[in-house]
TIDOLUM-802672 format. One record per atom (N, C-alpha, C, O): chain; residue in one letter; x, y, z. Coordinates in steps of 0.001 Angstrom, whole numbers. Each point is the difference from the previous one (the first is absolute). Layout:
BEGIN
<c->A | r->A | east->X | north->Y | up->Z>
...
***
This chain:
BEGIN
<c->A | r->M | east->96574 | north->105148 | up->120185>
<c->A | r->M | east->-404 | north->-1034 | up->-640>
<c->A | r->M | east->1393 | north->-1050 | up->46>
<c->A | r->M | east->1086 | north->377 | up->-439>
<c->A | r->A | east->-1277 | north->-1590 | up->970>
<c->A | r->A | east->806 | north->-945 | up->25>
<c->A | r->A | east->963 | north->-478 | up->-1371>
<c->A | r->A | east->-405 | north->244 | up->-1137>
<c->A | r->Q | east->1539 | north->-852 | up->1346>
<c->A | r->Q | east->479 | north->-485 | up->-904>
<c->A | r->Q | east->782 | north->-1498 | up->255>
<c->A | r->Q | east->922 | north->-156 | up->801>
<c->A | r->N | east->-1418 | north->-749 | up->-1540>
<c->A | r->N | east->284 | north->-1445 | up->245>
<c->A | r->N | east->1624 | north->12 | up->-476>
<c->A | r->N | east->369 | north->752 | up->-902>
<c->A | r->L | east->537 | north->-1637 | up->1578>
<c->A | r->L | east->1190 | north->-185 | up->-381>
<c->A | r->L | east->580 | north->-1256 | up->21>
<c->A | r->L | east->-182 | north->-832 | up->889>
<c->A | r->S | east->976 | north->676 | up->-2000>
<c->A | r->S | east->558 | north->-1741 | up->128>
<c->A | r->S | east->1520 | north->49 | up->253>
<c->A | r->S | east->596 | north->877 | up->-625>
<c->A | r->Y | east->75 | north->-1608 | up->1376>
<c->A | r->Y | east->1260 | north->-325 | up->269>
<c->A | r->Y | east->572 | north->-947 | up->-111>
<c->A | r->Y | east->-629 | north->-1056 | up->-71>
<c->A | r->K | east->2255 | north->1065 | up->6>
<c->A | r->K | east->462 | north->-1579 | up->-303>
<c->A | r->K | east->-51 | north->-658 | up->1265>
<c->A | r->K | east->224 | north->668 | up->1010>
<c->A | r->N | east->-524 | north->-2062 | up->-911>
<c->A | r->N | east->-26 | north->-783 | up->1479>
<c->A | r->N | east->1416 | north->-278 | up->94>
<c->A | r->N | east->317 | north->-927 | up->-747>
<c->A | r->H | east->648 | north->1416 | up->1415>
<c->A | r->H | east->1234 | north->-174 | up->159>
<c->A | r->H | east->466 | north->-1456 | up->535>
<c->A | r->H | east->1102 | north->-548 | up->-34>
<c->A | r->N | east->-2205 | north->179 | up->480>
<c->A | r->N | east->-86 | north->-1820 | up->891>
<c->A | r->N | east->-206 | north->-996 | up->-1327>
<c->A | r->N | east->215 | north->-1211 | up->65>
<c->A | r->D | east->-566 | north->1747 | up->-1016>
<c->A | r->D | east->-85 | north->-853 | up->-1057>
<c->A | r->D | east->799 | north->50 | up->-1041>
<c->A | r->D | east->-349 | north->705 | up->-947>
<c->A | r->P | east->1739 | north->-1519 | up->876>
<c->A | r->P | east->942 | north->93 | up->-1229>
<c->A | r->P | east->-345 | north->-293 | up->-1303>
<c->A | r->P | east->730 | north->327 | up->-936>
<c->A | r->T | east->-2158 | north->-1128 | up->731>
<c->A | r->T | east->-289 | north->-462 | up->-1086>
<c->A | r->T | east->-934 | north->1371 | up->-1019>
<c->A | r->T | east->-285 | north->-80 | up->-1195>
<c->A | r->C | east->49 | north->982 | up->1926>
<c->A | r->C | east->-563 | north->1285 | up->-414>
<c->A | r->C | east->-1394 | north->-406 | up->-608>
<c->A | r->C | east->-371 | north->541 | up->-1042>
<c->A | r->K | east->-528 | north->-1628 | up->1769>
<c->A | r->K | east->-1072 | north->-331 | up->-523>
<c->A | r->K | east->-1243 | north->555 | up->907>
<c->A | r->K | east->-1169 | north->-157 | up->-349>
<c->A | r->T | east->1478 | north->691 | up->1315>
<c->A | r->T | east->-662 | north->749 | up->839>
<c->A | r->T | east->144 | north->1446 | up->452>
<c->A | r->T | east->1164 | north->399 | up->-27>
<c->A | r->Y | east->-2019 | north->423 | up->410>
<c->A | r->Y | east->293 | north->1582 | up->133>
<c->A | r->Y | east->-1002 | north->396 | up->1229>
<c->A | r->Y | east->-993 | north->-676 | up->268>
<c->A | r->I | east->1350 | north->1783 | up->404>
<c->A | r->I | east->-676 | north->553 | up->1084>
<c->A | r->I | east->-1118 | north->1164 | up->-671>
<c->A | r->I | east->372 | north->1061 | up->-503>
<c->A | r->Y | east->-1547 | north->-1420 | up->592>
<c->A | r->Y | east->-932 | north->1061 | up->-302>
<c->A | r->Y | east->-512 | north->883 | up->1113>
<c->A | r->Y | east->-605 | north->-515 | up->940>
<c->A | r->C | east->771 | north->1544 | up->-982>
<c->A | r->C | east->-250 | north->995 | up->1109>
<c->A | r->C | east->-1463 | north->874 | up->-323>
<c->A | r->C | east->-181 | north->460 | up->-1127>
<c->A | r->Y | east->-623 | north->-317 | up->1991>
<c->A | r->Y | east->-1097 | north->1098 | up->-226>
<c->A | r->Y | east->-258 | north->603 | up->1358>
<c->A | r->Y | east->302 | north->-497 | up->1085>
<c->A | r->E | east->-892 | north->1616 | up->-1308>
<c->A | r->E | east->-561 | north->987 | up->1034>
<c->A | r->E | east->-1388 | north->-718 | up->174>
<c->A | r->E | east->-529 | north->-468 | up->-1007>
<c->A | r->R | east->-208 | north->332 | up->2466>
<c->A | r->R | east->-1282 | north->-392 | up->160>
<c->A | r->R | east->-704 | north->1257 | up->164>
<c->A | r->R | east->176 | north->799 | up->920>
<c->A | r->G | east->-1040 | north->-681 | up->-1949>
<c->A | r->G | east->-652 | north->1267 | up->-308>
<c->A | r->G | east->806 | north->1181 | up->-151>
<c->A | r->G | east->961 | north->60 | up->-767>
<c->A | r->N | east->-1333 | north->821 | up->1457>
<c->A | r->N | east->895 | north->1394 | up->178>
<c->A | r->N | east->319 | north->214 | up->1479>
<c->A | r->N | east->-31 | north->1150 | up->438>
<c->A | r->T | east->375 | north->-2305 | up->466>
<c->A | r->T | east->210 | north->-76 | up->1277>
<c->A | r->T | east->1417 | north->476 | up->227>
<c->A | r->T | east->163 | north->527 | up->1101>
<c->A | r->G | east->892 | north->-588 | up->-1879>
<c->A | r->G | east->1427 | north->76 | up->129>
<c->A | r->G | east->568 | north->-1371 | up->446>
<c->A | r->G | east->1177 | north->-179 | up->313>
<c->A | r->V | east->-2105 | north->-731 | up->-319>
<c->A | r->V | east->757 | north->-1196 | up->488>
<c->A | r->V | east->-39 | north->-1087 | up->-1128>
<c->A | r->V | east->-983 | north->-344 | up->-656>
<c->A | r->W | east->2138 | north->-72 | up->585>
<c->A | r->W | east->507 | north->-720 | up->-1150>
<c->A | r->W | east->144 | north->-1392 | up->330>
<c->A | r->W | east->251 | north->-309 | up->1165>
<c->A | r->D | east->-405 | north->-719 | up->-2216>
<c->A | r->D | east->241 | north->-1355 | up->365>
<c->A | r->D | east->469 | north->-895 | up->-1388>
<c->A | r->D | east->-122 | north->368 | up->-1168>
<c->A | r->G | east->540 | north->-1304 | up->1532>
<c->A | r->G | east->625 | north->-797 | up->-1039>
<c->A | r->G | east->-36 | north->-1213 | up->-268>
<c->A | r->G | east->332 | north->-485 | up->1082>
<c->A | r->Y | east->-518 | north->-433 | up->-1829>
<c->A | r->Y | east->89 | north->-1322 | up->-385>
<c->A | r->Y | east->962 | north->-319 | up->-1057>
<c->A | r->Y | east->321 | north->901 | up->-774>
<c->A | r->I | east->292 | north->-2342 | up->616>
<c->A | r->I | east->624 | north->-580 | up->-813>
<c->A | r->I | east->-898 | north->-625 | up->-1174>
<c->A | r->I | east->-871 | north->-846 | up->200>
<c->A | r->E | east->1194 | north->1367 | up->-1420>
<c->A | r->E | east->-650 | north->-503 | up->-1314>
<c->A | r->E | east->842 | north->-801 | up->-867>
<c->A | r->E | east->1231 | north->6 | up->-9>
<c->A | r->S | east->-1990 | north->-680 | up->-703>
<c->A | r->S | east->1012 | north->-761 | up->-953>
<c->A | r->S | east->-131 | north->338 | up->-1701>
<c->A | r->S | east->-1040 | north->66 | up->-655>
<c->A | r->C | east->2191 | north->86 | up->272>
<c->A | r->C | east->-210 | north->341 | up->-1466>
<c->A | r->C | east->-189 | north->-1525 | up->-672>
<c->A | r->C | east->586 | north->-1000 | up->413>
<c->A | r->D | east->-1507 | north->1031 | up->-1513>
<c->A | r->D | east->-560 | north->-1200 | up->-536>
<c->A | r->D | east->550 | north->44 | up->-1590>
<c->A | r->D | east->355 | north->1076 | up->-481>
<c->A | r->P | east->-313 | north->-2200 | up->-222>
<c->A | r->P | east->410 | north->9 | up->-1488>
<c->A | r->P | east->-1155 | north->991 | up->-647>
<c->A | r->P | east->-1090 | north->132 | up->556>
<c->A | r->P | east->1326 | north->344 | up->-1409>
<c->A | r->P | east->1355 | north->-104 | up->-977>
<c->A | r->P | east->1020 | north->1078 | up->476>
<c->A | r->P | east->970 | north->288 | up->-702>
<c->A | r->K | east->-1227 | north->361 | up->2024>
<c->A | r->K | east->923 | north->794 | up->336>
<c->A | r->K | east->246 | north->-274 | up->1578>
<c->A | r->K | east->-609 | north->546 | up->921>
<c->A | r->P | east->1709 | north->-1580 | up->-808>
<c->A | r->P | east->213 | north->-679 | up->1256>
<c->A | r->P | east->736 | north->497 | up->930>
<c->A | r->P | east->-37 | north->-479 | up->1133>
<c->A | r->Y | east->958 | north->1691 | up->-1499>
<c->A | r->Y | east->1048 | north->621 | up->728>
<c->A | r->Y | east->-288 | north->1408 | up->326>
<c->A | r->Y | east->-328 | north->803 | up->-874>
<c->A | r->F | east->435 | north->-516 | up->2024>
<c->A | r->F | east->-196 | north->1369 | up->559>
<c->A | r->F | east->1154 | north->975 | up->-35>
<c->A | r->F | east->903 | north->-171 | up->819>
<c->A | r->Y | east->-833 | north->1133 | up->-1641>
<c->A | r->Y | east->1336 | north->821 | up->-118>
<c->A | r->Y | east->-611 | north->1579 | up->57>
<c->A | r->Y | east->-1076 | north->255 | up->-541>
<c->A | r->G | east->1729 | north->603 | up->1126>
<c->A | r->G | east->-382 | north->1573 | up->121>
<c->A | r->G | east->-1626 | north->177 | up->544>
<c->A | r->G | east->-137 | north->64 | up->1222>
<c->A | r->K | east->-694 | north->-9 | up->-1797>
<c->A | r->K | east->-1257 | north->288 | up->555>
<c->A | r->K | east->-1128 | north->-1082 | up->-517>
<c->A | r->K | east->-1182 | north->110 | up->323>
<c->A | r->E | east->1653 | north->-1110 | up->-1118>
<c->A | r->E | east->-913 | north->-956 | up->-779>
<c->A | r->E | east->507 | north->-825 | up->-364>
<c->A | r->E | east->1217 | north->-22 | up->-185>
<c->A | r->C | east->-2141 | north->-1092 | up->-72>
<c->A | r->C | east->411 | north->-1409 | up->-342>
<c->A | r->C | east->416 | north->-85 | up->-1436>
<c->A | r->C | east->-552 | north->783 | up->-772>
<c->A | r->Q | east->1417 | north->-1592 | up->312>
<c->A | r->Q | east->631 | north->161 | up->-1357>
<c->A | r->Q | east->387 | north->-1326 | up->-274>
<c->A | r->Q | east->412 | north->-746 | up->889>
<c->A | r->A | east->-542 | north->341 | up->-2310>
<c->A | r->A | east->234 | north->-1538 | up->-558>
<c->A | r->A | east->1630 | north->-160 | up->217>
<c->A | r->A | east->374 | north->-1075 | up->470>
<c->A | r->E | east->632 | north->2090 | up->-787>
<c->A | r->E | east->1441 | north->-348 | up->276>
<c->A | r->E | east->277 | north->-86 | up->1189>
<c->A | r->E | east->-232 | north->921 | up->783>
<c->A | r->K | east->815 | north->-2117 | up->-410>
<c->A | r->K | east->900 | north->-174 | up->1523>
<c->A | r->K | east->1252 | north->1032 | up->218>
<c->A | r->K | east->989 | north->-133 | up->-721>
<c->A | r->P | east->-1028 | north->1118 | up->1675>
<c->A | r->P | east->972 | north->895 | up->268>
<c->A | r->P | east->1207 | north->-978 | up->575>
<c->A | r->P | east->-92 | north->-1061 | up->617>
<c->A | r->E | east->1378 | north->1882 | up->-1088>
<c->A | r->E | east->1223 | north->-520 | up->263>
<c->A | r->E | east->454 | north->-295 | up->1529>
<c->A | r->E | east->966 | north->-692 | up->322>
<c->A | r->D | east->-1869 | north->1367 | up->563>
<c->A | r->D | east->338 | north->-501 | up->1274>
<c->A | r->D | east->-997 | north->-874 | up->742>
<c->A | r->D | east->-142 | north->-22 | up->1223>
<c->A | r->C | east->-410 | north->-565 | up->-1953>
<c->A | r->C | east->-1275 | north->-993 | up->319>
<c->A | r->C | east->693 | north->-1398 | up->-365>
<c->A | r->C | east->693 | north->-211 | up->-995>
<c->A | r->V | east->-1081 | north->-862 | up->2182>
<c->A | r->V | east->446 | north->-1184 | up->-423>
<c->A | r->V | east->-1054 | north->-1243 | up->64>
<c->A | r->V | east->-934 | north->107 | up->794>
<c->A | r->D | east->1020 | north->-1058 | up->-1442>
<c->A | r->D | east->-948 | north->-1208 | up->-484>
<c->A | r->D | east->-393 | north->-346 | up->1706>
<c->A | r->D | east->697 | north->221 | up->991>
<c->A | r->P | east->-1885 | north->-755 | up->-1067>
<c->A | r->P | east->-117 | north->-661 | up->1220>
<c->A | r->P | east->450 | north->-1467 | up->250>
<c->A | r->P | east->-141 | north->-508 | up->1113>
***
């Protein structure tokens, strides 16, 4: 059974996007794409979007 995972997008200093990874079926092939965090939780930190801006993030 595949598990979907979310990771910090190190190319986004604002922390408003993250990389969502998933396995295509049970093929062992992984794919990913960039997702956005939306209000009321606009910042990605750890494994999920949150309301409070992390200290290492900058304003756009």
